C-alpha positions in Angstrom: 39.6 -69.6 46.5 38.6 -72.9 45.1 35.3 -71.4 43.9 37.0 -68.3 42.6 39.4 -70.5 40.6 36.5 -72.4 39.0 34.7 -69.1 38.1 37.9 -67.8 36.5 38.3 -70.9 34.4 34.6 -70.7 33.2 34.1 -67.0 32.9 37.3 -66.0 30.9 36.6 -68.4 28.0 33.0 -67.2 27.9 34.2 -63.6 27.6 36.6 -64.5 24.9 33.8 -66.3 22.9 31.5 -63.3 23.4 34.1 -60.9 22.1 34.9 -63.1 19.1 31.2 -63.3 18.3 30.5 -59.6 18.5 31.1 -59.3 14.7 28.1 -61.6 14.3 25.7 -59.4 16.1 22.3 -59.7 14.4 20.8 -56.6 12.9 18.2 -55.4 10.4 20.9 -54.4 7.8 23.9 -52.2 7.3 24.5 -49.3 9.6 24.2 -45.7 8.6 28.0 -45.5 8.6 28.3 -48.5 6.2 25.8 -47.1 3.8 27.4 -43.6 3.7 30.9 -44.9 3.3 30.3 -47.7 0.8 30.6 -45.2 -2.1 34.3 -44.6 -1.3 35.0 -48.4 -1.3 34.4 -49.2 -5.0 35.5 -52.3 -6.7 34.7 -54.2 -9.9 32.2 -56.5 -8.2 30.1 -53.8 -6.3 27.5 -51.5 -7.7 28.5 -47.9 -7.2 25.9 -45.4 -6.3 25.5 -41.6 -5.6 24.6 -40.4 -2.1 22.4 -37.3 -2.0 20.9 -35.5 1.0 17.2 -34.9 1.1 17.4 -31.1 1.4 15.5 -28.2 -0.1 17.5 -27.9 -3.4 17.2 -31.7 -4.0 13.4 -31.7 -3.4 12.9 -28.7 -5.6 14.9 -30.2 -8.4 12.9 -33.4 -8.3 9.6 -31.5 -8.0 10.3 -29.1 -10.9 11.7 -31.7 -13.4 9.1 -32.4 -16.1 9.5 -36.2 -16.3 8.4 -38.6 -19.0 7.3 -36.1 -21.6 6.4 -37.6 -25.0 9.3 -37.9 -27.5 9.1 -35.6 -30.5 7.8 -38.5 -32.7 4.6 -38.4 -30.7 4.1 -34.6 -30.7 1.8 -33.7 -33.7 2.1 -30.1 -34.6 3.2 -29.1 -31.1 0.0 -30.3 -29.6 -2.4 -29.3 -32.5 -4.7 -31.8 -34.2 -3.2 -33.8 -37.0 -4.6 -33.4 -40.5 -6.6 -36.4 -41.6 -5.2 -38.0 -44.7 -7.1 -40.2 -47.2 -6.1 -43.8 -47.3 -6.9 -47.0 -49.1 -10.3 -48.3 -48.3 -11.7 -44.9 -47.2 -15.3 -44.1 -48.3 -15.7 -40.5 -49.6 -19.0 -38.7 -50.2 -18.6 -36.2 -53.0 -21.3 -33.6 -53.7 -21.1 -31.6 -56.9 -23.4 -28.5 -57.6 -23.8 -26.6 -60.8 -25.5 -23.2 -61.4 -27.7 -24.3 -64.3 -30.3 -27.1 -64.4 -28.9 -28.9 -67.5 -25.3 -29.2 -66.5 -23.2 -32.4 -66.3 -24.2 -33.1 -62.7 -27.6 -31.3 -62.5 -31.1 -32.2 -63.6 -34.4 -30.4 -63.9 -35.2 -31.6 -60.4 -32.0 -30.7 -58.6 -28.8 -28.9 -59.3 -26.5 -31.4 -57.6 -25.2 -35.0 -57.7 -24.0 -37.0 -54.8 -21.3 -39.6 -55.4 -20.2 -42.3 -53.1 -16.6 -43.2 -53.8 -14.2 -45.8 -52.4 -10.4 -45.3 -52.5 -9.1 -48.4 -54.4 -6.0 -50.5 -53.6 -3.9 -48.1 -55.8 -5.0 -45.1 -53.7 -7.2 -43.7 -56.5 -10.9 -42.6 -56.9 -12.8 -42.3 -60.2 -14.9 -39.2 -60.7 -17.1 -39.0 -63.9 -15.9 -36.5 -66.5 -12.7 -36.1 -64.5 -11.2 -39.6 -64.5 -8.9 -41.2 -62.0 -7.4 -39.1 -59.3 -4.6 -40.1 -56.9 -5.9 -39.2 -53.5 -4.0 -41.4 -51.1 -2.3 -39.5 -48.3 -4.0 -36.3 -49.3 -6.2 -34.1 -47.1 -9.9 -33.6 -47.7 -9.4 -30.1 -48.9 -6.7 -31.2 -51.3 -9.0 -33.9 -52.8 -11.7 -31.2 -53.2 -9.2 -28.9 -55.1 -8.3 -31.9 -57.3 -11.9 -32.5 -58.3 -12.6 -28.8 -58.9 -9.5 -28.6 -61.1 -10.6 -31.6 -63.1 -14.1 -30.1 -63.6 -12.7 -26.8 -64.9 -14.1 -26.2 -68.4 -16.5 -29.1 -68.2 -19.0 -28.2 -65.5 -20.7 -24.9 -65.2 -19.5 -23.0 -62.1 -19.1 -26.2 -60.1 -19.1 -26.3 -56.3 -17.7 -29.4 -54.7 -18.1 -30.7 -51.1 -16.1 -33.7 -50.0 -16.8 -35.6 -46.7 -15.1 -38.7 -45.2 -17.9 -41.1 -44.6 -15.8 -44.0 -43.3 -12.1 -44.0 -42.9 -11.1 -47.6 -42.7 -7.4 -46.7 -42.9 -7.8 -44.0 -40.2 -8.3 -46.0 -37.1 -6.4 -46.6 -33.9 -6.4 -49.8 -31.9 -7.0 -49.8 -28.2 -6.2 -53.1 -26.4 -5.5 -54.3 -22.9 -7.2 -53.5 -19.6 -10.1 -51.4 -21.0 -13.9 -52.1 -21.0 -14.3 -52.3 -24.8 -11.1 -52.9 -26.7 -11.2 -52.5 -30.4 -10.7 -50.2 -33.4 -11.7 -46.5 -33.2 -11.9 -43.9 -35.9 -9.7 -40.9 -35.9 -12.2 -38.1 -36.6 -11.6 -35.2 -38.9 -11.0 -32.9 -35.9 -8.5 -35.4 -34.4 -8.6 -38.0 -31.7 -6.7 -37.5 -28.4 -5.4 -40.3 -26.2 -7.9 -39.6 -23.5 -10.7 -39.6 -26.1 -9.6 -43.0 -27.4 -9.5 -44.5 -24.0 -12.9 -43.0 -23.2 -14.4 -44.5 -26.4 -13.0 -47.8 -25.3 -15.0 -47.6 -22.1 -12.2 -46.4 -19.8 -9.9 -48.5 -17.8 -10.9 -51.3 -15.4 -8.6 -50.1 -12.6 -7.6 -46.8 -11.0 -5.6 -44.5 -13.2 -2.5 -44.6 -10.9 -2.4 -48.4 -11.4 -2.8 -48.2 -15.2 0.1 -47.8 -17.6 -0.3 -46.6 -21.2 2.0 -47.7 -24.1 1.5 -45.9 -27.4 3.1 -47.7 -30.4 3.7 -45.6 -33.5 5.7 -47.3 -36.3 8.8 -48.6 -34.6 8.6 -46.1 -31.6 7.1 -46.7 -28.2 6.1 -44.3 -25.4 5.1 -45.5 -22.0 3.8 -43.7 -18.9 1.4 -43.9 -16.0 -2.1 -42.9 -17.0 -2.4 -40.5 -14.0 0.6 -38.6 -15.3 -1.7 -36.9 -17.8 -3.2 -34.8 -15.0 0.3 -33.7 -14.1 1.7 -33.5 -17.7 -1.2 -32.6 -20.1 1.4 -32.9 -22.9 1.1 -36.7 -22.5 -2.5 -36.5 -23.8 -1.1 -36.7 -27.3 -3.1 -36.6 -30.6 -3.2 -40.0 -32.1 -2.4 -40.9 -35.7 -4.0 -43.6 -37.8 -2.6 -47.0 -37.2 -1.4 -46.1 -33.7 -1.7 -48.9 -31.1 -2.7 -48.0 -27.5 -2.1 -50.7 -24.9 -3.4 -50.4 -21.3 -1.8 -52.6 -18.7 -2.6 -53.0 -15.0 0.5 -52.6 -12.8 0.0 -51.8 -9.1 2.7 -49.5 -7.8 4.5 -50.5 -4.7 7.4 -49.6 -2.4 9.3 -51.6 0.2 10.4 -50.7 3.7 13.3 -52.5 5.5 15.4 -52.0 8.6 14.5 -50.6 12.0 10.8 -50.0 11.5 7.7 -51.6 13.1 6.5 -53.5 10.0 9.1 -54.4 7.3 7.4 -55.4 4.0 6.2 -54.3 0.6 3.3 -51.8 0.4 1.0 -51.0 -2.5 0.2 -47.4 -3.2 -3.1 -46.6 -1.6 -3.6 -43.5 -3.9 -2.0 -41.7 -6.8 0.6 -39.9 -4.7 2.4 -41.1 -1.6 5.1 -39.0 0.2 7.9 -40.2 2.3 6.2 -39.3 5.5 3.1 -41.3 4.6 5.3 -44.3 3.5 7.1 -44.4 6.8 3.8 -44.1 8.6 2.4 -47.1 6.7 5.3 -49.2 8.1 4.3 -48.2 11.6 7.1 -45.7 12.0 10.7 -46.0 13.3 11.2 -48.7 15.8 11.7 -47.2 19.3 15.1 -48.0 20.8 16.6 -49.5 17.7 16.2 -47.0 14.8 18.8 -44.4 13.9 16.7 -41.3 13.1 19.8 -39.8 11.3 20.1 -42.8 9.1 16.9 -43.0 6.9 17.7 -43.9 3.3 15.8 -44.2 0.1 17.2 -46.3 -2.8 16.1 -45.5 -6.4 17.3 -45.8 -10.0 17.1 -42.3 -11.5 17.4 -41.1 -15.1 20.9 -39.8 -15.5 20.0 -36.8 -17.7 17.4 -35.8 -15.2 19.8 -35.9 -12.3 22.8 -34.3 -14.1 22.8 -31.0 -12.1 23.0 -33.0 -8.8 25.6 -35.6 -9.8 29.3 -35.4 -8.9 31.6 -34.8 -11.9 32.8 -38.4 -12.1 29.2 -39.6 -12.6 28.3 -37.0 -15.3 30.4 -38.8 -17.9 29.0 -42.3 -17.4 27.3 -43.9 -20.4 24.5 -45.7 -18.6 21.1 -44.1 -18.9 20.3 -44.7 -15.3 22.2 -44.0 -12.1 21.6 -45.7 -8.6 20.9 -43.0 -6.1 20.7 -43.2 -2.3 18.8 -40.3 -0.7 19.8 -39.7 2.9 17.5 -38.1 5.4 18.0 -36.9 9.0 14.7 -37.1 11.0 16.3 -35.7 14.1 16.3 -32.3 12.5 12.9 -30.6 12.5 13.3 -29.6 8.8 13.5 -33.4 8.0 9.8 -33.8 9.0 8.8 -31.1 6.5 11.0 -32.6 3.8 9.4 -36.0 4.1 6.1 -34.4 3.2 7.5 -32.8 0.0 9.5 -35.9 -1.1 7.3 -38.2 -3.3 7.7 -42.0 -3.3 7.9 -43.7 -6.7 7.2 -47.2 -7.9 9.7 -49.8 -6.6 11.4 -47.4 -4.2 13.2 -49.1 -1.3 13.2 -47.3 2.1 15.8 -48.4 4.7 16.1 -47.3 8.3 19.5 -48.1 9.9 20.0 -49.4 13.4 21.2 -46.9 16.0 24.7 -47.3 17.5 23.1 -47.6 21.0 21.0 -50.5 19.7 24.2 -52.3 18.5 25.9 -51.7 21.9 22.9 -53.1 23.7 23.0 -56.2 21.5 26.7 -56.6 22.2 26.2 -56.2 25.9 23.4 -58.8 25.8 25.6 -61.3 24.0 28.5 -60.5 26.4 26.5 -60.8 29.6 24.3 -63.8 28.8 27.1 -66.3 28.7 28.6 -64.8 31.8 25.5 -65.0 33.8 24.8 -68.5 32.6 28.4 -69.5 33.5 28.1 -67.9 36.9 24.9 -69.9 37.6 26.6 -73.1 36.5 29.7 -72.4 38.6 27.6 -71.7 41.7 25.6 -74.9 41.1 28.8 -76.9 40.8 30.2 -75.4 43.9 27.1 -76.3 45.8 26.6 -72.7 47.0 22.9 -72.1 47.7 
């Protein structure tokens, strides 16, 4: 009885301490229940988010949405080549033919005259017997018509050919992470974005780690270079004075929670799906992971997600919306969906702890003090 009384005095406080400390059970993060129910517990200090299941309609919507198309300011003639316009500093080659050997521009030796003209700071050129012509911002064919009109009644049956020898005002600038940054001429038949990057020697890094920013007047358009293969509309036709900047930015995602290796991972290739991302982390941790509580955190474009958003989120003014995608890997279909769901730059994947794992932690915390107390009580009692 004496020993029993000692054990009671020692074990009961230990149990009380263990029960009080159960709220401090260590874990890898919030449980699946906490993540799923936080949306209903909104307050001014917390960031509200939208919970969406990774199912077939969601995956199809994300796959079919044509993301990051160029704004209308960057679409020239709906994808057609832009017309080259004459500008200050351009060098024009003007050839004038006449049908008789003694005309204004012909001699006994030849029936033509070749003129090399430069557009002055007023946007004009001077053609003999025609005078000054305002050619700035006019096309080559319009300049030709101007000269022909000015020669009417002066030259005999004139024929005029105008070529752009050097268009100092018709250049784009390519800077940043390319082999040969510099200025590149916009040709008469146009210059596409890919052609400009090619003339600059190409990028120094893989396309999926290279981002393109095209600056035109006060507008900017930014996208990943490898998006061109998925969205050919991004291969826009450049205009004179456009600035193309190439930057190196490796894409990455982060995996937290009940996985084997929790850390940030760089994209190993242009495309990574959710299945591959989980595999890179070593997979779900045996005994601790909740296969029904796999979550992906991402900021999405609100307009893009509008068909999937609840009514109260469709009227928000912010351009982006925090979205938590929820996946159940205990369902066989979940394995297929992970292969169709693509990871994006800066995604965060979180695998919640299973309830069994939390119970095991509680039991461990509960039993450890008791077994230690029992050993101490037995030792004090002198029982072998």
